[in-house]
C-alpha positions, 0 to 999 in steps of 0.5 A, spaced: 488 522 476 490 528 480 497 530 482 500 528 489 497 534 494 492 537 489 486 535 493 489 533 500 496 533 503 500 527 501 500 523 507 493 524 508 490 521 502 486 516 506 482 521 510 477 523 504 476 516 502 473 515 509 469 521 508 466 518 501 470 524 497 472 520 492 472 512 490 479 510 490 486 513 492 493 510 492 497 510 499 503 507 502 501 504 509 508 505 512 505 513 513 500 510 518 505 508 523 503 513 527 496 511 527 497 504 528 504 500 529 501 494 525 501 498 519 508 498 517 507 490 516 503 492 510 508 497 507 515 495 509 521 494 504 519 491 498 517 484 499 515 485 506 518 485 512 518 477 512 524 476 508 520 475 502 521 477 495 516 482 491 512 476 488 512 472 495 509 478 498 504 479 493 502 471 493 502 472 501 497 478 501 492 474 496 493 467 497 495 467 504 491 471 508 494 478 508 489 482 504 484 479 510 489 482 515 490 488 512 483 490 511 481 488 518 487 493 521 484 498 516 476 497 518 476 494 525 482 498 528 483 504 524 475 505 523 476 506 516 471 505 511 475 503 505 477 496 502 485 495 500 487 492 494 494 491 495 499 492 489 506 492 487 509 498 482 516 497 482 518 497 475 523 492 472 530 494 471 534 492 464 539 487 465 545 489 462 547 495 457 544 495 450 547 498 443 539 499 441 533 499 444 
């Protein structure tokens, strides 16, 4: 685990992955809009650009063909030697105010 920017600038985390410098990286596809406008479809607001909530979006990614489209964009259009494993990392917020933990 390295801090953001420790190896490469934050917006270029995919570059070493394509050159086999490391085996994994965590990145947000919205940063790649300048490389291909379709990248924003996989990195828009939480829940995706289709009016879905987070769970719906992840279900579409894994059960509705989204991962296949994402990997096609990465591998065929952007010529990246990577495989995407989309995740959602938003943590739940507590509901209400509690006097004790």
